[in-house]
LOTI-265290 format. One record per residue: residue number from 0; residue in one letter; y, x, z of N, C-alpha, C, O in turn. Coordinates in steps of 0.001 Angstrom, whole numbers, plus 500000, padded with zeros to 6 digits. Each point is the difference from the previous one (the first is absolute). Layout:
N
VEXTI;NUM;A;Y;X;Z;Y;X;Z;Y;X;Z;Y;X;Z;
...
END
This chain:
183
VEXTI;0;L;490465;509808;524367;499510;499637;501538;500473;499077;501384;499574;499103;500727;
VEXTI;1;Q;501956;502038;499038;501166;498356;500440;500362;499405;499248;500694;499127;500521;
VEXTI;2;Q;499273;500757;498301;500236;499170;499439;499157;498888;500309;500512;498929;500328;
VEXTI;3;D;498234;501215;499599;498573;498767;499713;500393;499465;501272;500093;498773;499997;
VEXTI;4;L;500137;501736;500971;499895;499745;501536;501537;499340;500419;500240;499620;501147;
VEXTI;5;G;500956;500294;497506;500778;499401;499939;501413;500559;501697;500668;499316;500776;
VEXTI;6;A;499136;502249;499035;501022;500926;500562;501070;500695;498675;500089;501184;499675;
VEXTI;7;L;500556;497756;499809;500998;500337;499098;500647;501068;499784;499853;500657;498969;
VEXTI;8;D;501034;499691;502080;500517;501043;500633;499427;501490;500075;500369;501154;499780;
VEXTI;9;K;498335;498027;500730;499368;501717;499912;499529;500359;498438;500262;500935;499244;
VEXTI;10;A;499043;498054;500661;499457;499926;498965;501264;500781;497987;500040;500632;498944;
VEXTI;11;A;500312;498903;501613;501810;500649;498906;500514;501357;500413;500404;500818;499174;
VEXTI;12;A;499559;499492;502670;500270;501529;500879;498594;500617;499109;500189;501173;499677;
VEXTI;13;H;498379;498244;499842;499422;500775;499483;499531;500352;498903;499175;500876;499744;
VEXTI;14;Y;501605;498114;499313;500290;500111;498852;501727;501342;499868;499921;501006;499295;
VEXTI;15;K;500933;498772;501229;500732;501543;500071;499880;500974;500162;500728;500873;499527;
VEXTI;16;R;497760;499413;501614;500021;501336;500299;498825;500739;499107;499649;501180;500021;
VEXTI;17;A;499739;497422;498975;499549;500096;499002;500255;500910;499140;499371;501028;499752;
VEXTI;18;I;502212;498290;499494;500957;500572;499485;500709;501516;500259;500380;500829;499173;
VEXTI;19;K;499642;499197;502070;500566;501160;499559;499164;501172;500247;500349;501173;499871;
VEXTI;20;L;498499;498381;500500;498805;501329;500297;499676;500208;498218;499935;501103;499458;
VEXTI;21;D;499909;497711;499911;500055;500298;498058;500582;499495;499635;499297;498990;500043;
VEXTI;22;P;501627;500662;499487;500998;499249;499016;499620;499630;499047;500453;498942;499562;
VEXTI;23;F;498025;502160;499338;499541;498922;499452;499221;499306;499964;499481;499679;498930;
VEXTI;24;F;500009;499651;502662;498763;499418;500170;500824;498533;499434;500887;499289;500471;
VEXTI;25;L;498274;500700;498236;500388;498439;499879;500307;499202;500821;501107;499667;500422;
VEXTI;26;P;496796;499645;500091;499866;499059;500199;500810;499489;501128;500139;498790;500177;
VEXTI;27;A;500604;502443;500884;501011;499311;501701;501083;499746;499013;501025;499501;500464;
VEXTI;28;Q;498925;500842;497789;501105;499007;499947;500093;498743;499695;500622;499016;500399;
VEXTI;29;F;498845;501165;499041;499762;498224;499691;499151;499468;501186;500278;498932;500546;
VEXTI;30;N;498532;501955;499884;500626;499577;501462;501552;499059;501255;500382;499061;500697;
VEXTI;31;L;499788;501928;498841;501311;499574;501178;501215;499282;499181;500633;499046;500453;
VEXTI;32;A;499632;501641;498088;500420;498495;498963;499696;498103;500218;500841;499102;500048;
VEXTI;33;T;497945;500830;500027;498802;498857;500428;500221;499053;501852;500074;498933;500609;
VEXTI;34;L;499933;502814;499462;500740;498962;501379;501093;499861;500570;500252;499441;501068;
VEXTI;35;L;500573;501200;498036;501315;499871;499983;500472;498592;499940;500724;499414;500804;
VEXTI;36;N;498498;499957;497612;500338;499121;499345;499772;498789;500289;500769;499108;499642;
VEXTI;37;G;497461;500525;501483;499889;499167;500692;500826;499825;501198;499831;498828;500335;
VEXTI;38;Q;501019;501771;500523;500297;499950;500837;502072;499705;499579;500903;499872;500827;
VEXTI;39;G;499194;500113;497718;501300;499204;499326;500681;501246;499748;501146;499667;499700;
VEXTI;40;Q;498745;501844;500253;500396;501107;500910;500071;500195;498346;499518;501058;499598;
VEXTI;41;N;501021;498052;499415;500363;500824;498503;500496;500875;499923;499275;500976;499808;
VEXTI;42;D;501616;499176;500244;501648;501383;499779;498804;501122;500855;500235;501169;499692;
VEXTI;43;L;498999;498734;500938;499916;500832;500853;498407;500493;499206;499516;501025;500480;
VEXTI;44;A;499721;498339;498422;499222;500135;499644;500137;500648;498423;499227;500841;499540;
VEXTI;45;A;501806;498635;499829;500465;500120;498974;500436;501445;499929;499772;500755;499056;
VEXTI;46;K;500937;499566;502144;500325;501906;500232;498456;500803;499818;499780;500948;499247;
VEXTI;47;V;499483;498547;501442;498718;501129;500466;500302;500079;498927;500626;500988;499617;
VEXTI;48;L;498848;497448;499073;499205;500142;499019;501141;501335;498628;499659;500827;499154;
VEXTI;49;K;501621;498684;501342;500741;500957;498829;499053;500992;500363;498907;500287;499511;
VEXTI;50;R;502018;500389;501878;499720;501447;500720;498508;500907;499270;499881;501188;499705;
VEXTI;51;A;499068;497572;500180;498337;500592;499656;500315;500105;498717;499237;500778;499429;
VEXTI;52;I;501941;498550;499568;499952;499901;498748;500822;501424;499835;499552;500736;499121;
VEXTI;53;K;501514;499710;501562;500333;501234;500303;499530;501350;499873;500321;500872;499192;
VEXTI;54;R;498724;499140;501914;498927;500897;499850;499131;500024;499086;499423;501084;499912;
VEXTI;55;Q;500151;497859;499118;498991;499572;498687;500073;499383;499205;499408;499048;499492;
VEXTI;56;P;501187;501383;500403;500801;499061;498588;498973;499357;498209;500315;499476;498931;
VEXTI;57;E;498415;501020;501752;498746;500054;499364;499392;498952;500089;499315;499523;499096;
VEXTI;58;E;500882;499926;502146;498834;498771;500223;500337;499419;499894;500875;499648;500791;
VEXTI;59;G;498825;499678;498207;500220;498947;499090;499298;497798;501020;499961;498811;499681;
VEXTI;60;E;499715;502034;501441;500190;499021;501178;500221;499510;501053;499750;499069;500766;
VEXTI;61;L;501312;502658;498914;501778;499460;501250;500690;499005;499407;500555;499230;500785;
VEXTI;62;Y;499565;500574;498157;501302;499529;499463;499139;498820;498960;500676;499610;499048;
VEXTI;63;F;498123;499895;501048;499692;498477;499864;499811;499039;502537;500023;498866;500480;
VEXTI;64;S;499879;502116;499918;500493;499416;501292;500990;499960;500712;500367;499489;501057;
VEXTI;65;L;500084;501300;497976;502257;499687;500117;500082;498805;499120;500389;498880;500331;
VEXTI;66;S;499323;501386;498869;499940;498954;498993;499866;498450;500278;500975;499253;499931;
VEXTI;67;L;497661;500282;500411;499762;498858;501022;501267;499608;501037;500611;498949;500195;
VEXTI;68;L;499508;502652;500478;500544;499365;501318;501259;499589;499505;500511;498997;500499;
VEXTI;69;L;500222;501779;498364;501630;499450;500091;500182;498205;499027;500946;499252;499751;
VEXTI;70;A;497658;500739;499991;500154;498618;499323;500391;499259;500947;501029;499337;500128;
VEXTI;71;E;497284;500949;501133;500481;499379;500111;500835;499295;501011;499985;498818;500343;
VEXTI;72;Q;500911;502403;500144;501814;500343;500213;500453;499149;499374;501101;499597;500375;
VEXTI;73;G;498163;499640;498197;501633;499543;498764;500774;501278;499721;501116;499822;500489;
VEXTI;74;D;498818;501361;498966;500424;500907;499911;500027;500271;498208;500538;501061;499682;
VEXTI;75;M;498882;497991;499052;499360;499460;499048;500146;501536;498818;499277;500324;499058;
VEXTI;76;H;501778;500240;501429;501072;501366;499569;498866;501282;500237;499385;500609;499125;
VEXTI;77;A;500571;499541;502067;499402;501215;500530;498028;499665;499604;499202;500832;499567;
VEXTI;78;A;500600;498104;500683;498838;499891;500101;499502;500218;498734;499062;500796;499956;
VEXTI;79;S;501404;498585;498708;499454;500563;498657;500686;501611;499298;499703;500692;499027;
VEXTI;80;E;501263;499392;501994;499756;501943;499505;499236;500908;501401;500017;501231;500005;
VEXTI;81;A;499643;498342;500596;498576;500392;500859;498926;499613;499254;499229;500959;500019;
VEXTI;82;L;500212;497987;499210;498900;499435;499643;499331;500556;498465;498831;500063;499621;
VEXTI;83;Q;502673;500357;499590;500299;500714;498703;499931;501293;500509;500372;500623;499005;
VEXTI;84;A;499367;500389;502023;499570;501540;500185;498856;499646;500197;499075;500400;499291;
VEXTI;85;A;500749;498705;501802;498562;499258;500368;498225;499663;498458;498775;500082;499921;
VEXTI;86;A;502372;499576;499327;499159;499739;498676;499811;501142;499123;499045;500044;499224;
VEXTI;87;S;501999;501074;500880;499825;501313;499378;499425;500660;500557;499388;500733;499224;
VEXTI;88;L;500307;499591;502256;499291;500280;501184;497735;500093;499369;499041;500770;499954;
VEXTI;89;L;501309;498048;499789;498560;499213;500043;500198;498740;499184;500241;498796;500089;
VEXTI;90;P;499477;502342;498936;499505;498651;498493;499299;499192;499717;500337;499086;499247;
VEXTI;91;D;498172;501049;501415;499069;499246;500223;499867;499217;500854;498993;499800;500680;
VEXTI;92;R;501882;499753;499358;500057;499143;501480;501208;498431;500035;501199;499975;500278;
VEXTI;93;P;498100;499164;499419;499861;498594;499312;500804;499696;500650;501113;499605;499653;
VEXTI;94;R;498258;500589;501975;500870;498874;500803;501633;500706;500087;500960;499246;500160;
VEXTI;95;V;499236;502268;499718;501153;500193;500026;500883;499554;498787;501187;499739;500190;
VEXTI;96;H;497991;500128;497987;501212;499977;499199;499816;498228;500050;500907;499574;499285;
VEXTI;97;Y;498326;499302;501244;500234;499218;500221;501356;499111;501206;500746;499023;499940;
VEXTI;98;N;498795;502454;501393;501454;499019;500228;501712;500476;499383;501017;499314;500104;
VEXTI;99;L;498829;502302;499146;500822;499941;499433;500441;498826;498623;501025;499724;499377;
VEXTI;100;G;497804;499914;500624;500236;498114;499118;500708;499308;500479;500730;499394;499216;
VEXTI;101;L;499393;500405;501825;500658;498941;501380;501000;500340;499842;500928;499237;499731;
VEXTI;102;T;499212;502384;500426;501661;500176;500640;500874;499493;499370;500872;499188;500310;
VEXTI;103;K;498722;501629;498197;500790;499828;498804;499953;498027;499376;500837;499227;499534;
VEXTI;104;Q;498437;500734;500641;500164;498642;499750;501208;499162;500935;501009;499476;499527;
VEXTI;105;H;498695;500546;501555;501316;499970;501244;500799;500433;499432;500834;499109;499839;
VEXTI;106;L;499591;502088;499549;501135;500485;500257;500426;500091;498711;500741;500953;499760;
VEXTI;107;G;498773;497718;498630;500477;499787;499220;499027;501258;498573;499564;500499;498962;
VEXTI;108;A;500687;499285;502081;499423;502121;498955;498395;498960;498590;498770;500037;499977;
VEXTI;109;R;501746;499613;499608;498887;499633;499588;499085;500794;498778;498833;499639;500159;
VEXTI;110;K;501267;501284;498714;498971;500307;499302;499586;501269;501165;498923;500590;500080;
VEXTI;111;E;502267;499595;500740;498694;500948;501319;499000;499835;501032;499125;500621;500604;
VEXTI;112;A;501696;497681;499266;498647;499308;500854;498843;499524;499180;499023;499476;500534;
VEXTI;113;E;501092;500728;497967;498766;499385;499415;499205;500907;499987;498913;499864;500562;
VEXTI;114;A;501368;501082;498910;499990;501481;499943;498487;500749;500819;498964;500472;499532;
VEXTI;115;A;501529;499348;501826;499631;500275;501359;499091;498860;500529;498954;500159;500629;
VEXTI;116;L;501480;498946;499098;498240;498624;499935;499392;499820;498971;499145;499148;499759;
VEXTI;117;L;501374;501846;499431;498129;500639;498589;500051;500530;500549;499516;499623;501068;
VEXTI;118;K;500889;501354;498928;499229;501621;501252;498923;499629;500701;498869;500436;499785;
VEXTI;119;A;501628;498193;501670;499523;499864;500432;498205;499792;499508;499215;500867;500384;
VEXTI;120;L;500286;498010;498812;499531;499844;499246;498994;500123;499075;498876;499503;500075;
VEXTI;121;V;501676;501334;498853;499328;501432;500064;499226;500779;500416;498951;500375;499477;
VEXTI;122;L;501818;500131;502156;499008;500565;501000;499340;499501;501067;499436;500694;500845;
VEXTI;123;D;500641;497514;499141;498565;499250;500074;500224;498945;499514;500697;499098;500463;
VEXTI;124;R;498550;500941;498259;500047;498420;499284;499428;499134;501414;500509;500408;501045;
VEXTI;125;D;498993;499019;499029;498985;499395;501608;500848;499283;500777;499612;498961;500535;
VEXTI;126;E;501853;501581;499647;500497;500043;501495;500893;498273;500002;501099;499606;499608;
VEXTI;127;P;498387;500120;500680;501216;498443;500332;501182;499537;499943;500847;499186;499631;
VEXTI;128;D;498866;501561;500817;501506;500008;501051;501249;500687;498211;501221;499839;499978;
VEXTI;129;F;497950;500858;498817;500905;500602;499776;500274;498895;498945;501161;499621;499842;
VEXTI;130;I;497833;499845;499434;500324;498916;499190;501015;499110;499661;500446;499352;499053;
VEXTI;131;Y;499795;500989;502581;500001;498380;501061;501595;500676;499365;500727;499423;499191;
VEXTI;132;A;499450;501519;501247;501923;500491;500384;499783;499508;498310;500379;498847;499797;
VEXTI;133;L;499013;501953;498880;500506;499631;498637;499973;498353;499871;501036;499498;499564;
VEXTI;134;A;497630;499412;500851;500821;498867;499621;501355;499431;500582;500487;498879;499850;
VEXTI;135;I;499853;501913;500663;500993;499033;500461;501269;500563;499831;500747;499198;499439;
VEXTI;136;F;499766;501824;500816;500109;501499;499269;500899;499352;498070;501163;499739;499692;
VEXTI;137;Y;497866;500259;499726;499881;499125;498796;500447;499035;499977;500700;499610;499066;
VEXTI;138;M;498950;499528;502244;500754;498440;499956;501408;499819;500069;500690;499150;499438;
VEXTI;139;Q;499804;502229;501715;501719;499850;499938;500597;500120;499009;501016;499320;499855;
VEXTI;140;G;498671;501351;499382;500188;500784;499129;500304;499070;499190;501110;500063;499472;
VEXTI;141;E;497638;498376;500077;499984;499508;499183;498903;500032;498398;499795;499427;498930;
VEXTI;142;E;499887;501425;501726;499206;500763;498471;498650;499551;500725;499365;500636;500842;
VEXTI;143;W;500340;498025;498584;498247;499121;499911;499191;500366;499419;499091;499671;500763;
VEXTI;144;N;500367;500845;498327;499046;500929;499062;499361;500544;501279;499011;499557;500585;
VEXTI;145;L;502001;501834;499834;499503;501076;500579;499706;499210;501602;499154;500504;500739;
VEXTI;146;A;501480;498460;499626;499527;500042;501208;499174;498720;500393;499675;499827;501175;
VEXTI;147;L;499982;499268;497826;498151;499718;499527;499219;500472;500042;498874;499782;500447;
VEXTI;148;R;502072;501767;498592;498308;500612;500234;499584;500330;501326;498835;499665;500216;
VEXTI;149;Y;501751;500886;500741;500005;500455;501106;499659;499626;500590;499242;500629;500739;
VEXTI;150;A;501043;497820;499497;499620;498766;500258;498499;499533;500533;499423;499441;500932;
VEXTI;151;E;500355;501266;497660;498535;499025;499811;499158;501367;500442;499129;499902;500864;
VEXTI;152;Q;501239;501691;498354;498938;501089;500981;500167;499304;501266;498774;499896;499991;
VEXTI;153;L;501542;499571;501006;500832;499976;501600;498894;499360;499500;499170;500799;499566;
VEXTI;154;A;500506;497993;500334;499067;498718;500166;498518;500234;499446;499049;499310;500367;
VEXTI;155;A;500846;501817;498639;498693;500177;500237;499370;501810;500852;499049;500753;499789;
VEXTI;156;L;501473;499245;500637;500528;500908;500933;499273;500272;501274;499218;500806;500506;
VEXTI;157;T;501839;497454;499901;499865;499504;501224;499657;498422;500209;500676;499216;500667;
VEXTI;158;P;498290;500527;498714;499642;498417;499242;499533;499039;501847;499597;498856;500209;
VEXTI;159;E;500691;502191;500662;499838;498041;501175;501334;499802;499934;500443;498889;500289;
VEXTI;160;D;500551;502318;499261;501470;499955;500889;500482;499146;498536;499962;500428;498846;
VEXTI;161;P;500644;497791;501804;500707;499311;499175;501612;500596;499894;500750;499291;499329;
VEXTI;162;G;499736;501722;501164;501066;500119;499656;500777;500197;498269;500965;499582;499360;
VEXTI;163;P;497464;501646;500440;500486;499998;498086;499986;498829;499499;500371;500058;498828;
VEXTI;164;A;499377;498896;501499;499546;499151;498937;501554;498954;500090;500410;499427;498990;
VEXTI;165;A;500503;500434;502723;500918;500276;499611;501604;500426;498998;501105;499637;499596;
VEXTI;166;L;497761;501505;500479;501155;500685;499434;500119;500385;497849;500775;500455;499158;
VEXTI;167;I;497927;498983;500973;499251;499584;498593;501126;498247;499356;500592;499466;499061;
VEXTI;168;E;499119;500456;501921;500658;498554;500184;501240;500117;499530;500467;499441;499007;
VEXTI;169;R;500164;501444;501872;502183;499553;499029;500229;501500;499428;501203;500249;499926;
VEXTI;170;A;497831;500989;499581;500135;500090;498509;499783;499314;498691;500497;499927;498876;
VEXTI;171;S;498305;499508;501982;499363;498936;498385;501168;498903;499795;500917;500035;499180;
VEXTI;172;S;498812;499035;501740;502012;499975;499823;500800;499864;499304;500228;499115;499176;
VEXTI;173;E;500434;502036;501180;501092;500609;499674;500144;500666;498679;501089;500381;499571;
VEXTI;174;L;497948;499729;499888;499339;500641;498893;499807;498135;498688;499729;500015;498800;
VEXTI;175;E;500495;498923;501938;499157;499421;499345;501790;499155;499537;500429;499465;498978;
VEXTI;176;S;499956;500719;501924;501625;499628;499974;500258;500676;499269;500470;499529;498965;
VEXTI;177;L;499383;501835;501141;500729;501034;498524;499546;499578;498842;500733;500282;499052;
VEXTI;178;R;498058;498988;500637;499225;499942;498941;501158;498252;499541;500927;500062;499193;
VEXTI;179;N;498849;499187;501225;501003;498583;499832;501200;500332;499862;500707;499004;499850;
VEXTI;180;A;499814;501887;500133;501889;500141;500210;499496;501291;499161;500618;501007;500348;
VEXTI;181;G;498402;499235;498616;499957;500756;498886;500487;501053;499799;500574;500215;498932;
VEXTI;182;K;499275;501263;502592;500563;500792;500504;498772;501014;499248;500019;501220;500168;
END
């Protein structure tokens, strides 16, 4: 209520009190971290999540939240580690694997990135974000046949979106250039 009313200091105090009363009450942990993040106090938000992880190391959502915060801060290596833990604890959460794939891609770990992105797609075959990420992933690796496959899949899934047509055009053009060059 205090947070909704804009009394953020009071809200933070109530969350801290709730955590002190019940250190295993996850909603208070998440809410305090979110409140601190919203105020630009990301270091404090990360401390809240790290303390919660020490208390409840089996809670994958804590690792996932921490990974998003670390990525926002630009610490992709630490974000990757937190996402790896989240993926292990939340094996059926496609968005966790998707974010892990993007993070690994950013770090240049292509095989791990590909595996994570494909896992996300296996878990949710109709998510345009996952298909788009794979199309871009394969384009960046100049794997044009695979890029074209995913671009076409994306176009079929989102026919109203003009974006996939540009991906198809690029992949097709690159494939044609390779054919003309005899490769």
